[in-house]
N, C-alpha and C positions, 0 to 999 in steps of 0.2 A: 700667312694662306692659300689653303692650297683650290683646284679650279678641276673641279669635280665633274666626267661626264656622265648622263646618268642615260640609260634606257627603260626606257618601262616597261613592263613583263606582262603587262594586260591587252596594252594600243599598242607599244612598237616606237613610240612616239623620241626620239633622244633630243638631248638638251644637256643642258651646261651649267655650274653654278656656284657662284662664289661660297661657300665655308666658313665660313668666322671663327664659330668652334666645333666640336660635334655632335654641342641638343641641337647645334642648330640642320645639323646632316642629318641627323633627328626627322624633322618638321618636313624634310622636303616630299614636293608630291608633284606629282610629273603637271605639268600644265593643258596638257593634252585631254585628259578624264580626270584627274587627282586623283588616282592612287597610289597608292605610298607603297604595289610593289615594284619597285624598279631595283635597275643590277648599277654599281656603280665604279666606276676604272678612274686611276688618275690620266688628269688631261693632258695630252703631251705639247708643247709650242715650240715656237721654234725663236732663237732673239735673232737679232739685227743688231748693228750697227746704229746707234742712235744719233752721227755723224749726217751732213748733210754736205760739210764741205769738202775738197776734195782730200785725200793726202799730201802731203808736202814731203820732198826723197829726200830718204836720211844722210842727216852729214855724217860724215865719220871722225876719227882724234887727230889732229893735225889741221883740221879743218873750224879750229877756234867754235865747238860745236858745244863745250860744255862754260864757257863763258868768264871762263878764271884763267885765258891765258896763258894760262898748262900744255896744249892740243903739241905735238909732237915729242914731243916728251914723253910722250906714256905716263904722267902722273891725271889726267883727269880721269878714270877709271872705263873712260873709252877706245881704249888699245884693245883692240881684242887680238890682235900675234900676242 
């Protein structure tokens, strides 16, 4: 479901609208003046990491990071050499 940014051609009001179907986009009206003379653009967005936990330091092969007990021999797939 895209979020569109709209700008009213009549009064200049800028607003955002979540559009579920293309039929819904045809029914969008300016919240300021009620007109449907709108310029449509895709909204830009910013993404952030979803965790508030601090990142744990990475462990490499040889530190039993795979939990299989095979580290050190390069068999766990974590050996980067």
